[in-house]
C-alpha positions in Angstrom: 120.1 94.2 103.1 118.6 97.3 104.8 122.1 98.3 105.9 123.3 98.0 102.3 120.4 100.1 101.0 121.3 102.8 103.5 124.9 102.8 102.3 123.7 103.1 98.7 121.5 106.0 99.6 124.3 107.7 101.5 126.8 107.2 98.7 124.5 108.6 96.0 123.5 111.5 98.2 127.1 112.4 98.8 128.0 112.1 95.1 125.0 114.3 94.1 126.0 116.9 96.7 129.5 117.2 95.4 128.3 117.2 91.8 125.9 120.1 92.6 128.6 121.9 94.6 131.0 121.6 91.6 128.4 122.7 89.1 127.4 125.8 91.1 131.1 126.6 91.7 132.0 126.5 88.0 128.9 128.6 87.1 130.0 131.3 89.7 133.8 131.2 89.1 134.1 130.5 85.4 130.8 132.0 84.3 129.8 128.8 82.5 126.3 127.8 81.5 124.6 124.9 83.3 125.6 122.2 80.7 129.3 123.2 80.6 129.4 123.5 84.4 127.9 120.1 84.9 130.3 118.6 82.3 133.3 120.2 84.1 132.1 118.9 87.5 131.6 115.4 86.2 135.0 115.0 84.5 136.7 116.4 87.6 134.9 114.2 90.0 135.3 111.0 87.9 139.0 112.0 87.1 138.6 110.9 83.5 140.9 113.6 82.2 138.9 115.0 79.3 139.7 118.5 78.1 138.4 121.6 79.8 135.6 123.6 78.2 137.5 126.9 78.7 140.9 127.7 80.2 140.7 127.9 84.0 141.4 131.0 85.9 143.6 130.9 89.0 140.5 130.8 91.2 139.1 128.1 88.9 142.2 126.0 89.3 142.1 126.3 93.1 138.4 125.4 93.1 139.2 122.3 90.9 141.8 121.1 93.3 139.4 121.4 96.2 136.7 119.6 94.1 139.1 116.7 93.3 140.1 116.3 96.9 136.5 116.2 97.9 135.5 113.8 95.2 138.3 111.2 95.5 136.8 109.6 98.6 133.1 110.0 97.7 133.4 108.6 94.2 135.5 105.7 95.4 132.9 105.0 98.1 130.1 105.1 95.6 131.9 102.6 93.3 132.7 100.3 96.3 129.1 100.2 97.5 127.7 99.6 94.0 130.3 96.8 93.5 129.3 95.2 96.8 125.7 95.4 95.9 126.2 93.7 92.6 128.5 91.0 94.0 127.7 88.0 96.2 124.2 87.8 94.6 123.0 90.8 96.7 121.0 92.2 93.8 119.3 88.9 93.2 118.5 88.6 96.9 117.0 92.1 96.8 114.8 91.2 93.8 113.7 87.9 95.5 112.8 89.8 98.6 110.7 92.3 96.7 109.0 89.4 94.9 108.2 87.7 98.2 106.7 90.9 99.6 104.5 91.3 96.6 103.4 87.7 96.9 102.6 88.1 100.6 100.6 91.3 99.9 98.2 89.2 97.8 97.6 86.6 100.6 94.5 86.3 102.7 93.9 84.1 105.7 97.5 83.1 106.0 99.5 82.4 109.2 102.6 84.3 110.3 105.2 82.4 112.4 107.8 84.6 114.1 110.9 82.5 114.8 112.0 79.2 113.2 113.5 77.6 116.2 112.2 74.3 117.7 108.7 75.6 118.5 108.3 77.6 115.3 109.5 74.6 113.2 107.0 72.3 115.0 104.2 74.7 114.4 105.0 74.9 110.7 105.2 71.1 110.4 101.8 70.8 112.1 100.2 73.5 109.9 101.7 71.8 106.8 99.2 68.9 107.5 96.4 71.4 107.2 97.7 72.8 103.9 97.9 76.2 105.5 99.8 79.0 103.8 102.5 80.4 106.2 104.9 83.3 106.3 107.9 82.6 108.5 109.9 85.5 109.9 113.4 84.5 110.8 116.6 86.4 111.6 119.0 83.7 110.3 119.3 83.8 106.5 120.7 80.3 106.4 117.2 78.9 107.2 115.6 80.6 104.2 116.1 77.6 101.9 114.7 75.2 104.4 111.5 77.3 104.8 111.1 77.6 101.0 111.6 73.8 100.6 108.6 73.3 103.0 106.5 75.4 100.6 106.2 78.5 102.7 107.4 82.1 102.3 110.4 83.3 104.4 110.9 86.9 105.5 114.4 87.4 106.7 114.6 90.0 109.5 113.9 90.8 113.1 110.2 90.2 113.9 110.3 92.8 116.7 110.8 95.5 114.0 107.5 97.0 112.8 108.9 97.3 109.2 109.4 93.5 109.1 105.9 92.8 110.4 104.4 95.3 107.9 105.9 93.0 105.1 103.8 90.1 106.5 100.4 91.6 105.6 99.0 91.1 109.1 95.8 92.9 108.2 94.8 90.0 105.9 96.4 87.3 108.1 94.3 84.8 110.1 96.7 84.5 113.0 100.3 85.0 114.1 102.5 82.8 116.3 105.2 84.5 118.3 107.7 81.7 118.8 110.8 83.7 119.5 113.3 82.5 122.2 112.9 85.6 124.4 109.7 86.5 126.2 110.6 90.2 125.8 110.9 89.8 122.0 107.5 87.9 121.9 106.0 90.8 123.9 107.2 93.3 121.3 105.7 91.1 118.5 102.4 90.8 120.3 102.1 94.5 121.0 102.9 95.4 117.4 100.7 92.8 115.9 97.7 93.9 118.0 98.2 97.5 117.0 98.2 96.5 113.3 95.1 94.3 113.5 92.4 94.1 116.2 90.9 90.9 114.8 94.1 88.9 114.4 94.4 85.8 116.5 97.7 86.1 118.4 99.4 83.0 119.9 102.6 83.5 121.9 105.2 81.3 123.4 106.4 82.1 126.9 109.3 80.7 129.0 108.3 82.1 132.4 105.0 82.1 134.3 105.4 85.8 135.0 105.3 86.6 131.3 101.8 85.0 130.7 99.8 87.9 132.2 102.0 90.5 130.5 101.6 88.9 127.1 97.8 88.6 127.5 97.6 92.3 128.5 99.6 93.1 125.4 97.0 91.4 123.3 97.8 87.7 123.0 94.7 85.5 122.7 96.6 82.4 123.9 100.0 82.0 125.7 101.7 78.7 125.6 104.4 77.5 128.0 106.0 74.6 126.1 108.0 73.4 129.1 104.9 73.1 131.2 103.0 71.2 128.5 105.9 68.7 128.3 106.0 68.2 132.0 102.2 67.8 132.3 102.2 65.3 129.4 104.9 63.2 131.0 103.1 63.2 134.4 99.9 62.2 132.7 101.6 59.2 131.1 102.4 58.1 134.6 98.9 58.6 136.1 96.6 57.8 133.1 98.8 56.3 130.4 95.9 54.6 128.5 93.8 57.8 128.4 96.8 59.9 127.2 97.5 57.3 124.5 93.8 57.4 123.4 93.7 61.2 123.2 97.1 61.2 121.3 95.6 58.9 118.7 92.8 61.3 118.1 95.1 63.3 116.0 94.4 66.7 114.3 97.1 65.9 111.8 94.9 64.3 109.2 97.2 61.3 109.2 95.6 59.1 111.9 92.4 57.0 111.8 90.6 59.5 114.1 90.7 63.2 113.7 89.3 66.3 115.5 88.2 69.1 113.3 87.1 72.6 114.4 84.6 74.2 112.1 83.8 77.9 112.3 80.1 78.6 111.6 81.1 81.8 109.9 82.9 79.8 107.2 79.8 77.8 106.3 77.3 78.9 103.7 74.5 81.1 105.2 71.9 78.4 104.8 73.4 76.5 107.8 73.2 79.5 110.3 70.0 79.2 112.4 69.7 75.4 111.9 70.1 72.9 114.8 72.9 70.4 115.0 70.4 67.6 114.4 69.2 69.2 111.2 72.7 69.0 109.8 72.5 65.2 110.0 76.3 64.9 110.1 76.4 61.4 111.5 73.9 60.1 109.0 75.6 61.8 106.0 79.2 61.4 106.9 79.7 59.3 110.0 81.2 62.2 111.9 80.1 63.1 115.5 79.7 66.5 117.0 81.6 66.3 120.3 81.8 70.0 121.2 80.2 73.3 120.6 81.7 76.8 121.3 79.0 79.5 121.4 79.2 83.2 120.7 80.3 83.9 124.3 83.2 81.4 124.0 81.4 79.0 126.3 82.6 75.4 125.7 79.8 72.7 125.6 81.0 69.1 125.7 78.7 66.6 123.9 76.2 69.3 122.9 72.5 68.6 122.7 71.3 68.0 119.1 68.7 70.8 119.5 71.4 73.6 119.9 71.0 76.2 117.2 74.1 77.2 115.1 74.9 80.8 115.6 77.3 83.2 113.9 80.8 83.4 115.5 80.3 79.9 117.0 82.3 76.8 116.4 81.7 73.0 116.1 84.2 70.4 117.2 83.7 67.3 115.1 85.3 63.8 115.5 85.7 61.5 112.5 88.0 59.4 110.4 90.1 61.0 107.7 87.7 60.0 104.9 84.6 61.1 106.9 86.2 64.5 107.5 86.7 64.9 103.7 83.1 64.0 103.1 82.0 66.5 105.8 84.0 69.2 104.0 82.4 68.4 100.6 78.8 68.3 102.0 79.1 71.5 104.0 81.1 73.2 101.3 83.7 73.9 103.9 87.4 74.4 103.1 
């Protein structure tokens, strides 16, 4: 689409140049006023064959021949580009793209996924269970309909290009997932995203161990090696199968009987900041259990003491059944 827009610009620019050239030439050679000179240039370039405003001099005839030769290719090129733009639903695609960009510009707290391959698709399906709004950047236009059918917004283009990331409204986004096949491409995405927003949470996929450090230096908060996770999981099934099965059943999908939920203290009403965990009375009111606490310094506390005071920028990890989690959200006014 960008290539087509460039061709349109070039075609119109060339057409206007020749039109101006012809107008100035007729004013100089035939001593015509601006309107007549513009008229003569237009009928000559378009080869419509209308009558001349005044009889042409010998110089005027030679100038007209030159103008016709120059205009034959440029005018035909302009018509071809416009026809191409209007055919094959290109105009409709352009309008849909503009509509999507306007929609994305209004989003807040959304998640951007770069790459709709295996890892990107799995991430989107997982986020679907959280009812998260996602913007998916994908090179392949054939995947656009699939992304839309999942209820999310596709951006067709190369995620390593700053212009494409600009369309994703990263300033208002909550996080970005770089799930491209190439570590180099993911590095470009991480670098660009971190330059756009300092507070954006950036999660990147990596294929090689050597890429992890580079991606973190570039600005990634988390770097995931899918192949390693798969290998570790299979090995754990051999060594501690029951434990792995138990942890697997404690799902964050919202579909299983037990669910883990992370709650940012910043997302809670101000009345809860400064209170202790015991004062929340979560188990009494909802049946949920607080199994973890992450303080301001990102220190992880397992099975935290009930006297711990809730601080800004901290997080609670809560375990409960699906209905208990819903009750927790309603009591804490947490979305």
